[in-house]
C-alpha positions in Angstrom: 11.0 -47.0 69.6 13.6 -46.0 72.1 14.5 -42.5 73.1 17.9 -42.8 71.3 16.1 -43.6 68.0 13.8 -40.7 68.5 16.7 -38.3 69.0 18.6 -39.8 66.0 15.6 -39.1 63.8 15.3 -35.6 65.0 19.0 -35.0 64.5 18.7 -36.3 60.9 15.8 -33.9 60.2 17.7 -31.0 61.6 20.9 -31.8 59.6 18.8 -32.1 56.4 17.2 -28.7 57.2 20.6 -27.1 57.9 22.0 -28.4 54.6 19.0 -27.0 52.7 19.5 -23.6 54.3 23.2 -23.7 53.5 22.4 -24.5 49.9 19.9 -21.6 49.6 22.4 -19.2 51.1 25.1 -20.3 48.7 22.7 -19.8 45.8 21.8 -16.3 47.0 25.4 -15.4 47.5 26.3 -16.7 44.0 23.5 -14.7 42.4 24.5 -11.5 44.3 28.1 -12.0 43.1 26.9 -11.8 39.5 27.5 -15.4 38.7 23.9 -16.0 37.8 23.4 -15.1 34.1 20.0 -13.4 34.8 21.5 -11.1 37.4 24.4 -10.2 35.2 22.2 -9.3 32.3 20.0 -7.1 34.5 23.1 -5.2 35.7 24.3 -4.8 32.1 21.0 -3.5 31.0 20.8 -0.9 33.8 24.3 0.3 33.1 23.5 0.8 29.4 20.4 2.8 30.2 22.4 5.1 32.5 25.1 5.6 29.8 22.4 6.6 27.2 20.7 8.9 29.7 24.0 10.7 30.5 24.8 11.1 26.9 21.6 13.0 26.2 22.3 15.6 28.9 25.4 17.0 27.1 24.9 19.2 24.1 26.7 18.2 20.9 29.7 20.3 20.0 31.1 20.7 16.6 
């Protein structure tokens, strides 16, 4: 094995690693943006709880 083949192999491994990192970052970004159904439902549930909580603090009139 020559030195060029060694460096080519290392370059391929580094490129593969960089692609995996980029994919992970994209997935994290998509989930933070609310495009993941699980994240969206959690935000919706939390918002509903706050609305109910705020509604109990005010006395009923009428």
